[in-house]
Wavefront OBJ file of the C-alpha trace (Angstrom):
o trace
v -0.223 -0.083 0.012
v 2.899 2.503 0.625
v 3.960 2.028 -2.902
v 0.380 2.531 -4.196
v 0.072 5.806 -2.287
v 3.337 7.078 -3.330
v 2.742 6.192 -6.789
v -0.436 7.700 -6.892
v 1.238 10.944 -6.158
v 4.034 10.391 -8.548
v 1.539 9.766 -11.523
v -0.906 12.309 -10.780
v 0.616 15.857 -10.974
v 0.783 17.468 -7.674
v 1.862 21.102 -7.392
v 1.292 21.195 -3.700
v 0.819 18.720 -0.794
v -1.171 19.911 2.223
v -1.369 17.816 5.590
v -4.652 18.696 7.709
v -3.546 18.515 11.482
v -7.070 17.612 12.992
v -7.562 13.768 12.920
v -10.355 12.621 10.664
v -12.715 9.533 10.792
v -10.981 6.840 8.572
v -14.528 5.846 7.189
v -14.956 9.124 5.530
v -15.205 8.743 2.025
v -14.365 11.423 -1.067
v -17.348 13.459 -0.372
v -16.757 13.763 3.396
v -12.875 14.610 3.040
v -13.799 17.040 0.073
v -16.046 19.011 2.612
v -13.402 18.720 5.253
v -10.971 20.217 2.759
v -13.306 23.262 1.872
v -13.414 24.007 5.503
v -10.030 23.769 6.548
v -8.089 24.822 3.451
v -10.755 27.008 1.757
v -11.105 25.211 -1.551
v -10.065 21.964 -3.191
v -7.508 23.244 -5.816
v -6.587 21.352 -8.866
v -3.252 19.391 -8.537
v -2.989 19.442 -4.889
v -2.911 16.767 -2.534
v -4.433 16.724 0.889
v -3.510 14.410 3.723
v -5.440 13.314 6.662
v -4.736 10.979 9.521
v -6.745 9.209 12.215
v -6.297 10.347 15.816
v -3.895 7.032 16.693
v -1.897 8.067 13.728
v -1.747 4.703 12.397
v -3.564 5.305 8.871
v -3.451 8.101 6.675
v -5.608 9.132 3.734
v -4.674 11.037 0.801
v -6.946 13.055 -1.607
v -5.929 14.605 -4.844
v -7.789 16.765 -7.246
v -6.468 16.212 -10.669
v -8.325 18.931 -12.358
v -11.197 16.684 -13.728
v -11.990 14.459 -10.596
v -10.418 13.103 -7.326
v -8.210 10.181 -6.491
v -8.498 8.780 -2.949
v -5.678 6.421 -1.686
v -5.132 5.101 1.925
v -2.186 3.362 3.997
v -2.123 1.677 7.108
v 0.760 1.005 9.558
v 0.926 -2.283 11.241
v 3.603 -1.157 13.169
v 4.464 2.348 14.695
v 2.754 5.497 13.863
v 2.966 8.529 11.193
v 4.664 11.420 12.721
v 1.974 14.084 12.605
v 2.311 17.727 13.903
v 0.153 18.532 17.233
v -0.125 22.068 16.564
v -1.775 24.382 13.859
v -4.399 23.714 11.557
v -2.247 22.609 8.305
v 1.087 22.152 7.064
v 2.664 22.071 3.694
v 5.124 19.338 2.622
v 7.651 19.162 -0.145
v 7.501 16.134 -2.143
v 10.851 14.803 -0.238
v 8.966 15.334 3.008
v 5.951 13.644 1.680
v 8.046 10.507 0.615
v 9.622 10.418 3.967
v 6.250 10.330 5.595
v 4.821 7.680 3.839
v 7.910 5.580 4.319
v 7.668 6.352 8.290
v 10.790 8.546 8.107
v 11.402 11.799 10.091
v 9.887 14.166 7.268
v 10.255 16.984 9.442
v 13.804 17.158 9.107
v 13.792 16.697 5.473
v 15.132 20.111 3.601
v 13.822 21.297 0.413
v 16.598 19.461 -1.428
v 15.475 16.154 0.122
v 18.416 15.619 2.434
v 17.871 15.236 6.203
v 19.858 17.647 7.964
v 18.904 17.221 11.343
v 19.160 14.189 13.666
l 1 2 3 4 5 6 7 8 9 10 11 12 13 14 15 16 17 18 19 20 21 22 23 24 25 26 27 28 29 30 31 32 33 34 35 36 37 38 39 40 41 42 43 44 45 46 47 48 49 50 51 52 53 54 55 56 57 58 59 60 61 62 63 64 65 66 67 68 69 70 71 72 73 74 75 76 77 78 79 80 81 82 83 84 85 86 87 88 89 90 91 92 93 94 95 96 97 98 99 100 101 102 103 104 105 106 107 108 109 110 111 112 113 114 115 116 117 118 119
């Protein structure tokens, strides 16, 4: 599944990746998540990816508006948790940070060039 989530973002043009800090019920489908995007981000912009996690941080959903329709992918961790910020409403991620997040790496430490600079 981790490969699927990364491949969906790689295949579909994504100009921006946004993370919603507020946990979401993972039973939420496309329409519910689109409504959440409009409330939290103001609108669902074409070629933007929106990330959501459950309260425990073991599941993540990615919704991407490709300009015509929407794609929805999910990822579940059998061990460990996604590192999700505790403060704020939203966070913008770079592609390198997103790739690290999906793999369970310390995405907050990845710089714009994809290099981990802090331990």
